[in-house]
C-alpha positions, 0 to 999 in steps of 0.5 A, a space after each residue: 172508059 171501064 163501065 160496071 154492071 153493079 157497084 159490087 163489080 166496081 168495088 172489086 175492080 178498084 181493090 184489085 186495081 189497087 193491089 196490082 199497082 202495089 205489086 208493080 212496085 213490089 209493095 205488097 205487105 200488111 202495112 200497104 194493105 191497110 191503106 187501100 181501104 182509105 184510098 177507096 173510101 176517103 170520106 166519112 159517108 157510107 155509100 153501101 153499108 151502115 158506116 165507113 168503118 164497116 165498109 173499110 173492114 170489107 175492102 180490107 178483107 177484099 185486098 187480102 184475098 186479092 193479094 193471095 193472103 188468107 182472108 179474115 187472118 190477122 197474121 196476113 199469111 199467104 194461102 200457100 203457107 196454109 197448104 190451102 187449095 181452096 179457091 172460094 173464100 167467105 169474106 166475113 165482114 161483108 157477110 150479112 148473116 141472113 135470116 135462115 128461117 127457110 119457111 115462114 107462115 104469111 099473113 095469107 094463112 086463113 086457118 082453114 079446118 083441114 090444116 094439110 100443113 100440120 098433117 103432112 109435117 114429118 117433125 110435127 113442127 107446124 102448130 095452130 097458134 091463135 087459129 092460124 098455122 105456125 112453124 116451130 123452127 126448133 123442130 123444122 127440117 125444112 122439108 118443104 112439105 108444108 109449102 107444097 099442100 097449102 092451098 092458099 100459097 101462105 107459106 113463104 120460102 126464103 133460102 139464103 142466096 149463097 145456099 140456094 145456089 151451091 150445087 153440092 150443099 157445101 155452104 153452111 151457116 156458123 151457129 155462133 154468128 149465123 154467117 156463112 161458111 164453106 165446107 171445103 170437103 164439099 166444095 167444087 169451086 164453081 163460084 155459084 155462091 160467089 155470084 148469087 150473094 147480093 152483098 159480095 161476101 164471098 170471093 175468089 182466091 187471086 193471082 193477080 200479084 205473082 202475075 204482075 211480078 212475072 211481067 214486071 221481071 220480064 219473063 215470057 208470060 203467054 196468055 190463054 184466053 177462054 172463047 168467052 172473051 168476046 164482049 168481056 171488055 166492051 161492045 166496041 172492043 175486039 179480041 184483037 184489041 185485047 191481044 194488042 193491050 196484053 201485049 203492051 202490058 208485057 205478055 209474050 203473046 196471047 193465044 186462044 184456048 179454042 185452038 186446044 179445043 180443037 185438039 181436045 175435039 179430036 182426042 175426045 171424039 176418038 176416046 168416045 169411039 173407043 169406049 163406045 166399042 169397048 161396051 161403055 154405056 155412056 161418057 161425060 166431057 172433062 173441060 169443065 172442072 166444076 162438072 168434073 168435081 161435081 161428079 167426083 164428090 156427088 156421083 163418085 160410081 160415075 166418075 170412071 165415065 169421065 173422059 180421060 182427055 184434058 181440058 182446052 186450057 191444059 192442052 193449049 199450055 202443053 203446046 206453048 210449053 213445048 214450043 217454049 220451055 221458058 213460058 209462064 202460062 196464064 189462063 184468062 176466063 170467066 170461070 173460078 173452078 179453073 183456079 182449082 183445076 191448075 192445083 189438081 196433083 196430076 196437072 200442077 205446073 201445066 198452067 201457072 196461073 189463072 186470071 179471071 176476066 175481072 182480074 184482066 180488066 183490072 190489070 190492064 187498068 192498073 197498067 194504064 192500058 185501054 183496050 178500045 185505044 189499041 190496034 186490032 191485031 189478028 186472032 185466028 187460032 181456033 176454029 168456029 167449033 173450038 170458039 164454040 166451046 164457050 156455050 152449052 152445045 158447042 162441044 157436042 156440035 164440034 164432036 158431030 162436025 168431026 165425026 161427020 168430016 172424018 166419016 166415023 161410023 158411030 151413033 153419037 147421041 149427046 145430052 146437053 146439061 147446064 146448071 145445077 138442076 139440069 146436071 143432077 138429072 142428067 147424072 141421076 138418070 145416067 147412074 140408074 141406067 136411063 140416060 136418053 143418050 150415050 154422051 153428057 156435055 155438062 157445064 156447071 154454069 147456065 148456058 155454059 162458060 159465057 154464064 161463068 161467075 168472074 165475067 166482067 160482063 153478064 151472059 145477056 150482054 156477051 153471048 151474041 157477041 161470043 156467037 159472032 166471034 165463033 162465026 168470024 173464025 176463018 177455020 169453019 171445020 175442026 180438021 181445017 185448023 192447020 195447027 193441029 198438025 203442027 202445034 199439036 203434033 204428037 202432043 199427049 192429051 191424056 189427062 
């Protein structure tokens, strides 16, 4: 039985399951989508919102985006019809229009004579009213200086969670109704806003409909799963049981992206050596599409330092399609940015569709499959280091292992950074030539992929199982993976 950490995860699961059920019967049309809100919310009593009408409006918009349609659009056109490569979308009916006055004076204000808050304000927005400080929000620039200097901590900061979480300031507010909006030109599709919004007002574009159709039509569909899969379907469900469930659903096979990670380790390590010998000061990894896009948008002058090696997802997909040209490749992971990676012009067609772990769970449920009830088949594609890519530091550990085993004489000094603050600091130091290292392993999600915004369970619950899954690999070194000499022999791994 599926258990959900939050009511929001449960609601998202139910919507996805309904959409997948319609896709199995080839009934994903506007008239059928309009029935989903009434199927999920059948009574007249509201559970989450002010009324059932509001709840149903939210569910309908969720059903739209889950079906691959443009949300908040009455014509219900597919996103492809708009040539839209945006992955993260605001569900307008769900947005609470949070207060946007970031700094306010609380009752703790003592009305002190020194009034540092007034003196430090560059916009002259802080004034005295009835003996106490008051912020004129028409003038306030939200610099935060008043809060920093107040000796009584009397100025409170309340930022919208979505806006606070966004690493590129892509979240903005519509002036007419104060709802959230996404500036596409700045968005890196990392999903941080989606994970942060307590109202579930932000969601990711879904490919569950075309994936379901491919399965129903009997196409040769292969699943490439991220190493973070361990523990995502319950503490008692092994990765081998997930593989068995996927094959019962119609997948031709399930392979570990960890195997591709081993191939990427070899290629990226050799690339690192070449760059250092050429005189480069540093190089960054390229396996995290959110991090890659972050550099391109916020530190464009450093983009040339990004590794030219493809991600483990792409490497594994290329190996599959080399062996089976008829393959339809699906990637499954906790990442929303992976959905944007497959839309990059240079990588289109490598991976056909990307699903999140949340979507995989809903797909198996819609096919009436419980992984816990399936047999535990063998899964041994990747080395323990390839599987380690799921957590921060795993990539550098893999490179260190390869360099050591191959006896390469080079100084490898990695800087590991995850989350907005650490990544911003690392890239800033690199840009000004003060990086304390020569390789940056950057992961946009805190803790690495295991902390992805579309994980079925939280990092706190899954990270132990991910570490255990890594150690269970019979391949204890990158070069011990015999598939590198077979499946990945002469495979192009350039991005």
